[in-house]
C-alpha positions as CSV (number, residue, x, y, z in Angstrom):
1,X,-29.4,-38.6,9.6
2,X,-30.9,-37.7,6.3
3,X,-29.0,-37.7,3.1
4,X,-29.1,-33.9,3.0
5,X,-27.6,-33.6,6.5
6,X,-24.9,-36.1,5.7
7,X,-24.0,-34.1,2.5
8,X,-23.9,-30.8,4.5
9,X,-21.7,-32.4,7.1
10,X,-19.4,-33.7,4.4
11,X,-19.3,-30.3,2.8
12,X,-18.4,-28.7,6.2
13,X,-15.6,-31.2,6.6
14,X,-14.3,-30.5,3.1
15,X,-14.4,-26.7,3.7
16,X,-12.6,-27.1,7.0
17,X,-9.9,-29.2,5.4
18,X,-9.6,-26.8,2.5
19,X,-9.2,-23.9,5.0
20,X,-6.5,-25.8,6.8
21,X,-4.7,-26.5,3.6
22,X,-4.9,-22.9,2.5
23,X,-3.5,-21.7,5.8
24,X,-0.7,-24.1,5.5
25,X,0.1,-23.1,1.9
26,X,0.0,-19.4,2.8
27,X,2.3,-20.1,5.7
28,X,4.7,-21.9,3.4
29,X,4.5,-19.2,0.7
30,X,5.2,-16.5,3.3
31,X,8.5,-18.3,4.1
32,X,7.4,-19.8,7.3
33,X,8.1,-23.3,6.1
34,X,11.1,-24.8,4.6
35,X,9.2,-27.3,2.5
36,X,8.3,-26.8,-1.1
37,X,4.6,-26.9,-1.9
38,X,4.0,-29.5,-4.6
39,X,0.6,-29.2,-6.1
40,X,-1.3,-32.4,-6.5
41,X,-3.8,-31.4,-9.1
42,X,-4.9,-28.5,-11.3
43,X,-7.1,-27.1,-8.5
44,X,-4.1,-27.0,-6.2
45,X,-2.1,-25.2,-8.8
46,X,-4.9,-22.6,-9.1
47,X,-5.1,-22.2,-5.4
48,X,-1.3,-21.7,-5.1
49,X,-1.4,-19.2,-7.9
50,X,-4.3,-17.4,-6.3
51,X,-2.4,-17.2,-3.0
52,X,0.6,-15.9,-4.7
53,X,-1.5,-13.2,-6.5
54,X,-3.1,-12.2,-3.3
55,X,0.2,-11.9,-1.6
56,X,1.6,-9.9,-4.4
57,X,-1.4,-7.6,-4.5
58,X,-1.2,-7.1,-0.7
59,X,2.5,-6.3,-1.0
60,X,2.0,-3.9,-3.9
61,X,-0.8,-2.2,-2.0
62,X,1.4,-1.7,1.1
63,X,4.3,-0.4,-1.0
64,X,1.9,2.0,-2.8
65,X,0.5,3.2,0.5
66,X,4.0,3.9,1.8
67,X,5.0,5.7,-1.4
68,X,1.8,7.8,-1.2
69,X,2.5,8.8,2.4
70,X,6.0,9.8,1.3
71,X,4.7,11.8,-1.6
72,X,2.2,13.6,0.7
73,X,5.0,14.4,3.1
74,X,7.1,15.8,0.3
75,X,4.2,17.9,-1.0
76,X,3.7,19.4,2.5
77,X,7.5,20.1,2.8
78,X,7.6,21.7,-0.7
79,X,4.5,23.8,0.1
80,X,6.0,25.1,3.3
81,X,9.3,25.9,1.6
82,X,7.5,27.7,-1.2
83,X,5.5,29.8,1.2
84,X,8.6,30.7,3.1
85,X,10.4,31.8,-0.1
86,X,7.3,33.8,-1.2
87,X,7.3,35.7,2.1
88,X,11.0,36.4,1.6
89,X,10.5,37.7,-1.9
90,X,7.6,39.9,-0.8
91,X,9.8,41.3,2.0
92,X,12.6,42.1,-0.4
93,X,10.3,43.8,-2.9
94,X,8.8,45.9,-0.1
95,X,12.3,47.0,1.0
96,X,13.3,47.7,-2.6
97,X,10.1,49.8,-3.1
98,X,11.0,51.8,0.1
99,X,14.5,52.4,-1.1
100,X,13.3,53.5,-4.5
101,X,10.7,55.8,-2.9
102,X,13.4,57.3,-0.5
103,X,16.0,57.7,-3.2
104,X,13.8,59.4,-5.9
105,X,14.0,63.2,-5.7
106,X,10.8,65.0,-4.9
107,X,9.1,66.6,-7.9
């Protein structure tokens, strides 16, 4: 094997190990593990903070999405109620107009 191939293979191994560690940390942060993650170095601290941030962003996005769906449902309900009330008001005005027209003496 050439030096380049060895370096690429080592890099692949490192990436694989990092992915496994990230998966384990994410599982522990999500409450799947009872152990406390103890960062070993500054890079681990950054990774843990990044994972927390990603989890928070994902959670915030899901909450925002639920709230948006709720707001849209409320808008539809309000729109329906307003249309119903508008029809009722138009009907009342039409009946009042007829009563006034029937009650006024002919000229």
